[in-house]
N, C-alpha and C positions, 0 to 999 in steps of 0.2 A: 504493497500501499504504498504512498507517493502520499506526503505531506502537504496541504493546499497551500503552506505559503511557499512552498519551494517548486508548486506549478508556476505560482506567480513572482517567484525570486524574491519574494518578501516585500513585493506590491499590495497596496491597500487597496487603490483606485487607478483607473486606465488613463492615459494619459489625456485624454478628450473628455473631460469633464463633464457630464451629464447628456453625454450624447447618446446613452445606450438605456433609455427609458425600457419599461418591463415591456413595454408592447411596440417598440423601433421592431421595423422586421428588417431581419440580416437576409442579404442572398451575397452569392459568391460572384465573383466580378467577370471569374472566366469559369465556366458550367462547367464545359467540356474537355476540361484539363486537369490531369488525374494525378500528374507532379508536383508536389508544393517541396521549395526549397526547405533545406534543415529547419523543421517545425518537430515541434513537442507531439506527441502521440494526443493527446488533449487537443491543440488547435488542430492535427489531423482529419479530429473526429469531428470537429465542429464547423470544417469546412465541408467536412462530406455532406455532412447533413445539411448544410445551407445549396451547395449544390441541387438536389434533387427540388427545391419548392423555397419561399423567403420564409421564416421561421422568425418567430417573437423573441427578446430575450427569454425572458420567460419558458417557454419553449425549449432554447437549449440548454436553459438548465436542468431542467424534467430529463429528456433526454440524454444527456450526459451523465447525471448523476450526481450534478455539482453544485455548489451554490451559486447563486445569481450571481454576486459581488467577482468571484473567482471568474466566471463566464466574461463578468463588463471585462477584467483586467487582460483575457486573455483574446476578446472580440477587439479591444483596443491594441494589442499589437499585429493583430489582423487588418487592421483598418491603416494601422503604419505602414504595413506589408503593404500596401494596395491591394489587397487579396479578397476584399467583404469591400459588400457597398450596405448605408444604412441609411432605413426611411425611417424617419420620425413620425412620431405621431403630430395630427395637425392641433395646435392650443387651442382650446375653448375658446379665446378673445378673436382667434381668427374666423372660428364657425359663424356662419348669418344666423342674426339674432331669428329666434322661434317666431316672434309676430312678423314675421318680414314674410318667414315661412308659407305663414298662415293665411296670410294676405295673398303671397301668390296662388296658392294652394285653392283660395276663395274666387281669384279671381278667374281660374283654369277654368272650376268650376259651371262658372258664370259664361264661359263662352258656350 
């Protein structure tokens, strides 16, 4: 069994702080490429999972049986190596107002 701090080389946070929300979607940049440059087993397993479909950070933690904090550090390494792309969730402030959506729906119904 490998200690978690050795997987992350003692790091507790990814370099890109705040980049990996629990529902951020992670995909492999090169899904057809099967050879990874000098990566640890954990990095390779995360990359392999992301090749099939976009997965959230929470799903990656579940599938790899690793704490989300460790997964975030490993994802930071993969992002730094430009092996993954991350799609962050839309902040609530950028979503349209519910009242506006209701007005649009009512206007469409009136047509």
